[in-house]
N, C-alpha and C positions, 0 to 999 in steps of 0.2 A: 283396493284400501284392504288394510291388514291392521287394523286398531286395536291392541291393548284397552279393552273400554273397562274393565273392573273381574270380578271372581266369585264363584258356587259358596256361595254361606253354606246355605244346607239345601238340600232336600229333601222329598217329602212324600212318601203312599199311604192313600189310606183304601179302606173298606168301606162298604154299605152298610152304614145301620141303621137302626129304626130307634130312634128315640122318644120317649112320650114328652106331649110336652103338655103337664096338667095347665098352664097360666096360659093358656091359648083358645083360639077357636078352633087353631087346629089339635087332634088328638096327638100328632105322633109326626117326627120329621125324617124322611124315612133318604139320608145322604151320605156320599163318604166325604163331606165337608169337611174332620176333623182326620189330620193326618200325621203322620208320625216320622222325626229324619232318618233316614237312614246317608248309611257311608257312600254308597254308589248306589248305581241304575240303568241297566237299559234301557234304553230308551228304542221305538217300534213307529212304526205309521202313524197309531193312535195311542203315543201320549207313554208313559212310563207301565213296564210291564208290571203286573200286579196292584195297579192303580186303578180305582172300581168308578163309577159314575152312580148317583142314583139316581138321574133323570136324564135319561139318555136326549133325551130327545130336546136338551135346551145344552146340554154339557155336553164333553169330548164331543170326538168326532175328528175329522183334518184337518178345520180352522180351526178347533180349539182340542189339540192332541194334548197341551203343557202350560200349564197354566203359571203364570211367574210372577213376585212382586220385589221390592226394591228393601234396603234397608229404611231409606228415604222412607217410603210410606209408611212403613212398622211406625218408623220415630214420629208423623205428625198424625197418627190414628193413636196412638198414644197421649197425643200432649192437648190433640183434641178432646178424648173421651176418660182421660184422666185414668188409662189403664195400665198394665207396665207387659204386653206381650211383649212374650221374646222369640224372634225369626230365627233361633238357634234350639227352639223346642218344639211339640206340638204345636199344629195350627189350628187352630176356629175361623179361618178365609179360606182353607182350602187348594192353596198354590202348593205345586211339585217340586220352585224353585227359588232359592231368594236369589236375589244379587246386593253383591256389597256395593254401597252410598249411591243408590241407582235410587231415583222416583220418577212420577211420569212423565216429568218433564225430559226425561232427556232418552228415553227410547218412541221409533217413529215407526209408523207400519210400513211395512217393510224392511224393515229393518234383517238385516240378515246376519246371526251368530253363527261361528264354529263355539263346540263349547265339547273340549275331549273328540270323541270322536264321531260328535253329531255336528251336524247343523239346521240350526232352525231358523223360520221367515216369520216377524210378528203381524200376525196379522188384527188386531181390534184390541178393544180397550175389555174387560169384565164388565157386564151389565151386572149392576149388583140388586140379590132378590132379597125376601121377607128372612133365607138362610139365614146371612151372616146377623142380623138380630139373633135370631132362636140360637146360633150356636153358642155363642157370645155373651148367651145372656143380659144381652143388653137395647134397650125395646126400640133407641134411636141408631143404631151402628149403620145400618143401611143407608138412611137418611144422610146419615153424616160422609156415608163415605160417597156416595151418589153425589151431594152440594156438594162435596170439595174434590171432587176428583179423583178420590185413591184405590183406586177399583184394579190397578194392574193391570198384564195383559197378556193373552194370549198368543202361541205362537205353535204354527206348522211343522211339521217336521221336516227336514230334503235331506238327509242323509242320519240310517239310522247306525245305534253305534252304544257305547257305555260312555258315561256320564260318572266324576266323582265332585266330592265335596271338595276343596279350593282348586279348581279347576280353572283356570285363564277364561273369561268371556271375550273371545275379539271380536271386533264387528268388523265384518269382510266387505256388505254395503249397505247403501245408503242410499233411497234412490228417492225415497219421499221426508226430502228435512223437514217440509215442514207440516208435516203430518203426526206430531206428536201424539203421546196418547192426551195426553191433559189436554189441548187444542182438538183432541174429537168429543175426548167430556164435554169439554163448554160447550163446542157447537149444537150435541145433546140436550143437555142445560139450556143454553139459549142459542137456538136457531136463528131467529132476528137478526140478531146481532154481527152472527158470523156464516152470513151467505156467502161470500166468497171462499171460508176454509168449509164448510159444508160439498161446495161442487169442485174442491178441487179431488174433497175423499170419494164423493160419489164418481168420481172419473180415476183411483186410485181401483190397480185392478188385481193389486194385494190383500183390499179390504177385507175381512171375513163376510159373508153374509145375512149372516146374521143379527151385527151391527149395519153393514148396511142402509138394512132394510128400515131398521129404528131411523137411523138418520132421514133416510126420505120421504121415512113418514113425518118427524117431525117437521120437517124442512116446507110439510106441507104439498108433498108429490108422492102417492101410492103407486106411479110404477115402478116397480124394481125389474131391473134387469135382471130373468128364468135365470142366467146362463151363473150365476153367482148362488145362486141358490144349493143350501148345506146339505150335501153327500151323506 
């Protein structure tokens, strides 16, 4: 398969910052969720060179090397929250890459994309945390993203290299066409109504270990295959 899928609209890199949170029970937020646009980037095994992670226990690593959003995700968040976040500008959502005209319904775990010199394989949805609300200054942001499945997705790096804004996104393989990011998010939200998709997801060797563990626990199965634990 060599299918023209999308275009890279934006690339972003961020450094760890400590942000005061005067109106929160937490005094500060230590994070690199705020990122700024660049025209090109070098992608290594652990992600964009120069990009940082404030909480390496939950962000980054082989299975979460690159975080992506689509412009349809941006549009949906703006419509729900009454905001005007621009995918071309600096981000409060933490993404490294924005795909044009794409949403969670268009991306499947296991998808392999060629972008410039780089090959990426989608591993899992992002699991939203409190920092999305803190970084956007919208108290309901984390809950909105979770409830509506507007999470974006992570990928691991199969081939290192350079990527540029406006690079074509080529879909090379789609081995798990039923496991869209939207379907996985819905399975996490409503496990009792999604037993079949959950079983298919737990049998998928491309699924990231942290999401696998969360999904297994939500489905009432605390036994997680240790071969998929994060490195």
